[in-house]
N, C-alpha and C positions, 0 to 999 in steps of 0.2 A: 487252279486249286486255291481257294480263298484262305487267307490266314488271318488270325486275330490274336492279339495279345491282351490279357487281362491281368491287371496288377492291383493287388490289395495290400495296403500297408497298415501296420499296427505298432504300438510301442514295443512289442516283442520282436518285430522284424517284418519282412516283406515277402509275400507270396506271389509268384509269377507263373502264369499258365499260358502256354502257347497252344492254340487250337488250329487245326486244319480241317475245313469242312465241318466245323462245330465239334470235332473229336479232339480230345486232349492228347497231345503228342509229346509235350515237354512240360515238366513241373519243377520249379525251383523254389527253395525256401532260403531266404537270406536272414539269418538271425543276428541279433545285435552282438552276441558273444563271439561269433566267428569273424575275426578281423583279418585273417590271413587268406588272401584270395590269389588264385593263379594270375600271374602277370604283375603282382606288386613287386616293387624294387626297394630293398632295405639296405641300410648301412649296418652290416653285421660285424661281429668280432669272432675270429677263429679261436675256439675254446680248446679243441683237442685234435691232434693228427693221429689217425689210425693207419699205419703203414700196411698192416695185414689186409685191410679192406681197400687200401689206396684211396682213402677218403678222409674228409674232415668233418667235424661237428661245429656248427656255427650258431652263435647266439643272436637271434633277431627279435627276442622278446617273448617267444612262446615258452610254455612251461617246460618243454623238452627242447634241447638243442636240435637245430635243423641239420639235415644230412646233405653233404656236398661231395659227390664222387669226382674223381679226377677227370673222367670222360665228360663231365658236365662243366668243366672249367672254361671250355672254349679255347680256340687257338690264340686269341688275342688277350689272354689274361694279363700279360705283362703290361700292355698298353692301358688296360682298364685300371690296374693297380697303380700305375704311375699317375694317371689323371686323378684318381681318388685321393692319393697322398698329397698331390699338389693342391687340390681344392681344399682339403682339410687343413693343410698348413698355410692356406691363403696365398700360395705362390701362383695360383691361377684363380680367376673369379667367374669363369663361365665354362660351358661345355662345348664351345666352338672347337672344331677339329680341323679347320682348314689350314692352320699353321702347325698342327700337332704332328710330331714325328712318331710314327708307329714303331713300337718295339718288336723285337724278333718273336715270331710265333713259338709257342711251347711245343715240346715233343709230344706227339700223339700217344706214345708208349712210355711216357715219363712217370716219375714217382711224385706223390703229393708233397712229401717233405722237402723236395727240391725246389718247389715253386711257392709254397706257403709256409708261414711261421706262426707259432702260437701267439695269440693276442694281436694278430695283425688285423687292422680294419679292412673290410672288404665289401665291395658292392655286389649284392646278390639279388637274384630274381626268383620268386616262388614259382615252381613248375608243377608242384603237387601239394595240395592242401593237407593238413594233418588228418590222418586216417587211423582210426582205432587207437592203438597205443603209440603210434609213430608220430614224430614231429614232421614239419613240412620238409619237402625235398627241394633243393635249390639248384640254381645254375648261375654261372658267371658269363654265359654266352647271352648277353643282354639283347632283348628285342622289344620294340614297342609297336603294338598293332593299331592300325588305323582302319578306315573303311575300305580303302582300295589298295593300301600298301602296308608293309611291315618294315619298320626302320631298324637297321642293324648297325650300331656304332662300331668303329674300328675295322670296317670292311670296305671294299670298293667294288663288290660284285653286284650284278643285277640278275635276279632269278625270277622266272615266270612260272606261275602255277601250272602244274601238269594238266590240270583240268581244262586249260585253254589250249585247244588242239589245233586251231586254225593257224597255219604257218605265217601268213601275212600279218595277222593280228599280233602274234608273238613278236615278230620282227618290229612292228610299229611300237608296241609297248616297250620293248627293250631299248629302242632308239630314243623314245620320249623320256623314259626314266633315267637313262644315262645322261641326258642333257639337263634334267631337272635336279638330280641329287647333288648335294654338296660334296666336297672332297672328304675322304675317310668315313663315308657313310655308305653302307650297302642297302639295297632295297630288295624285298621280296614282293612281287606283284600278285595280289590276290585275284581269285577267279572273277569277282564282281567288277573288276576294273576293265573287263573286256568291253570294248565299244565306247568307253568313256573318253571325253575330249581332254585336251592338255590342261585346260583351266581347272577342271575338277581334280585331276591327278596332282597338279602342282599345289592346289589348295590343301589337299590331304597331306602331302609330304611336308609342306610348310608348317601345318599344325603339329605334326609329329616332331619336327625339329624344335619348335617352340616348347613343346612338352619336355623334351630331353634337356634343353638348355635351362629351363626353369628348375627342373629337378637338380641338375648339376650345380646351379648357382646356390641352391639351398644347402649344399654340402659344406659351404663356408662356415655355417653356424650349426651344422647338424651334430647330434650326439649319437653314440652307439644305440642301436635298436630303432632309430627313427625311420619312418616311412618316407622314402625320397620321392618316388613316383608311384602313385596309386593307380591301379586298374580301375576303370569305371565300374559302376554298380552292375549287377547281373542283368537288369532290364535293359540298360543302355547297350551293354555288350551284345545281347541277343539282337537288338535292333541294328547295331552296327554290322553284325555278321549276316543277318537274314533279311533285313528290310528290302523289299522289292515290290513290283507292281501287284503281287498277289495279296499284299496286306491291305485290308479294307477297314480295319478298326483297331484302335488301341484305347482301352478303357482303364481309367485310373480313379481310385476312390479317395485320394487325399489331394488337397489343393497344392501343397508344396511339391509333391511328386509329379502332379499334372503339369505344373509350370516347368519343372526340370526336364521332363520328357519332351514337352512341346518345344522347349528351347533347343534340346539336342536334335530333334527332328528338323527344326528350322535350319540348323547348321549343316546336317548331312543330306537332307532331301526336302527342301522348302515346299515342293509341290505336294508333299504328303502331310503337311502340318494340319490340314483340316480333318484328318482321320482320327486325331487325338481327341478323346471325349472325357469329360469329367462326370463321374457317377456321384450324384448327390441325392440319395434316397434313404431316408431314415427308417423306412418301414422294413427293409430287408438288407442284409449284407450283400456285397457284390457277388461273392462266390455262391451264395445261396440263391440269389436272383437269377443267375445265369445257369444254374443247375450243375455247377462244377463240384460242389460238395458231394453230390451224389455220385458223379463220375469218379472222383478221387477215392471215395470209400469202396466203390465196386472194382476198381482197377488195381489196388495195392494189396489185396489179400493173397494168401497162399494159393488159392484156387482162382483162376480167371476163366470166365466162360467165353466160348467162341460162338459166332452167329449161327452156325449150323448144328449146334447141339453138343459139340465136343468141348473139351476144357483143357487148360494147362495147370500143372502143379509146379510151382516154383519153390525150390529149396536153396538155402544159402549155407555155405560153410566158410571157414576162414580161408581156405585155399581156392575154392572154386564155387561156381553156381551151376545147379542142375535143373533142367526144365524137362518135364515129362509130358508128352502129348497123348491125350486119351480121346477116343472117338465118342464116348458116352453112349447112351441108348436112344438118342434122337437123331443121329446123323447117318442112319443106314438107308438113305433114300436111293442110292445108286444101285445098279443091277448086280454088281459083284463086289467082293471084298477089296479088290485092288483099287477100283474106282473110289470106293468109300475112303480108303486110306489116303489116296492122292488128294481128294477134295479136302479132307480134314487137315492134312499136312500143309496144303497151300494156305488155308485159313489160319493155321497155327503160325506159319512163317510171317504172315502179315502182322499178327498180334505180338509175336515175339520181338520183331524189329521195333515195334512201338513200345513194348515193355522195357527194352534195353535203354531207350532214350528217356522214357518216363522216370524210371528208377535210377538212371545213370549207373547201370550195372557195369562194372569193369573187371579186368583180370581174365580168368579162364572160364568160359561158359560151355557146358556140354548139354546138347539137346538130344533127347531120345524120341525121335519121330516114330510114328507107326510104321511097321515093316512094310516095304514094297519090294516086289520081285523084279519088275521091269526096269532095265537100265535107263530107258528114255524118261521114265517117271522120276527116277532119282536125279537125273540131270535137270529136269524141269523144276523140281523142288529147289535144287541148288541155285539155278538161275533166278528163281522167284525170290529167294532169300537175299541174294546179292542186290537185286533191284530194289527190294524193300529197305535195305540198309544203306543204300546209296546216299539218301539225304542226311544221314547221321554225321554230325560235325566232329565226332571223336574218331580217331584212327582205329581201324579194326583189320583183322585178318580172318578170313573165312575159308574153311576147308570143306571139300566135298564129303558126302556121306561115306562113312567107313563101312567095312563089310558087316559090322554089327548094327548098322543103321543109325549110328551116332554122328552128329555134326558138331565140330569143334570150332569155337570162335574165341579169339582174344580181342579185347576191346580196351582202349586206353582208359586208364583210371587216374584222374587228376584230383578228384575230390571224393569225400565219403559218399557211399551209396545212400540214396534217399529211401528211407523206410517210413511208411505211414501206418500207424497202428489202426487196423480196421476192426479188431475185437478189443473192446475196452472194458476195464473194470467199471461196473455200473456206478455212475457218479452220484446216484441217490443212496444206494445201499452199501457202497464201498466194498462190494464183493461178498457181503454176508448173505445175500439172497433175500433179505427182509427189507421192506420199505414201509413208510407210513401208508395208511390206507389211501388209495388214489382218490377216493371220494372227498378226502379232506384237503387236497392240495389247493383247491380254489379258496377255501377258508384261510389257509396259511398265507397265500398271496395277499388276500384282502387284509389280513391282520398286519402283515409286514408293511403293506402300502400305507395303511392308516398310521402306523408308528412313524414312518418316514415323513409323512406329510404333516402330521399334527405335533409330534414330539421333536423331530429334528428339523422341521421347516425346510425340507428339501424342495427345490423348484426344478421344473423341466426334467422330471424323472423318465428314464427309459426302462422298459421291462422286456427282457429277452427270455423267450420260452419256446417250447416245442410247438410245431405248427398246429397240433391238435388243440393245445391250450389256447393258442393264438386265435383259432377259429371260434372257440367257446366264448372268449372274452370280447370278440369284436362282432359277433353275429347277432342278428335280431335287433328290434328296436322297442324299448330302449335296451341296448346291449349293456353288459356290465361296465364296459369302458365309458359309455354315455352316463351311466349312473355315477361313476367316479367323477366325471366332469361336473355334473350338477352338485356333487357333494363337496369336492375340493376346489372348484372354480378354476381348474387347470386341466389341460389335456395330457393324458398319459400316453407316451409313445410306445407302441408295441412292436417288437421285432421278432421275426421267425428265426429259429436256429435249430435245424434238424440234428445237429451234433449233440444237443442236450438230451438227457433222458426225458421220458414223457412226463415225469413228475418233478423235473428239475427246472429251475428258473434263476435268473440273475437280475439285479437292479443296477442301473448305471446313473451317475449324476450328470449335470449339465456339461461337464468337461469330458465325458466319455469314460470316466474311471468307475470301476466296479465298487459298489457300496457293500461293505462287509456287514452282514447281519448275524448277530450271535444266535446260536440255536436255543430254542426254548427248553 
């Protein structure tokens, strides 16, 4: 199965699309405002202890204090607190643990006020991003993820991924990691480490140790709310977790991000460096050129079509998500109702598994499949759903169909669900239902262009417009664009953008910034 990563950056943030066999399976949006990412490690301050919840609220710089439950403190809280205090007070200057004496582990059933105090500085890791009205959720059980291993300070255990089932390989990896890891560091071996040689594993562990020690050294001068160890950006973390032989293309549309991704690939998989490509086409945006804009608009609506004529209705509430499977009027090709239901349900299972990853839906999900009578068909559907969800990187629990024909899923939720608005207020009429006569839009563009070229002396102007308008201005000879060239002695760059209204358009200057034009 071929995989492809497409990354488009803008001043507002970065959009990341993961495709398998040209079908969108994951979509991520990194905005500039969202600075709290799962995996980030901060120097926080305990603001309040709530003994009734057995939890604390910690200030890490978010508008609301982050939540830290006793169960998320980790057994080695005392060791972490001791090292943090020593580094802040400059009694220590590095995160080396080979001569560090571990403190006694805390009681699993203890109370929060017995181990933490108000205004205490504390090293915390984000395990759940801010969602809705809630602040981030934190843990003191620190871990740093690499490509082949996860580093766990203040531990001495070596654990192997359960997905590595070969007994001899598990033994080999356990023996290797035990010999590689430094004292007082634990290791969790990831699934992709299977079959890797000792040089690659040792290099990965060494990189994680350096990252830990660099972060701890910064504590000497750190202030409360400071980011101590940052998780890599979303694109790099996807590559770290998923990059394998199936990846045949990584396309990036900004030079800076291209160099960053290429450098990261060179570090983790040099043989794959050649698949990183720089997209440099001023005629169309990357997502537009690859057809992703159309896929996104068609996949994030309330209703999602199935190949055989059925469709899904996806509803969201504060507490759970409900998905209704419908056969439609085009999916009755089978000889009987039972076969029709099975066929539609199997198609729905594939699309639902894809939708959960795409929208990053978490929490409780209830699916109302079409009723089936045969037990073997119900089992077949359950097995299909498990198989389709197997590649999902989020933890999930899947229950068989209930006697009401409902399937229940719980899926790990660590960041806000991704919602793409597919029905928009008309950008031209602003919801009034009235627009300027469409026959006049070309005259308006001509007038605005003449003003920019003759009155404001703009150079290298780009005009973004709907594909229909793009075709009008660029077709024929001499086309309107050629006439502009002869008139203004400069070439006007036209770009398609199907997200714009048919009578909407935008001008951009040579720096890629939108030119605001006052309405007449």
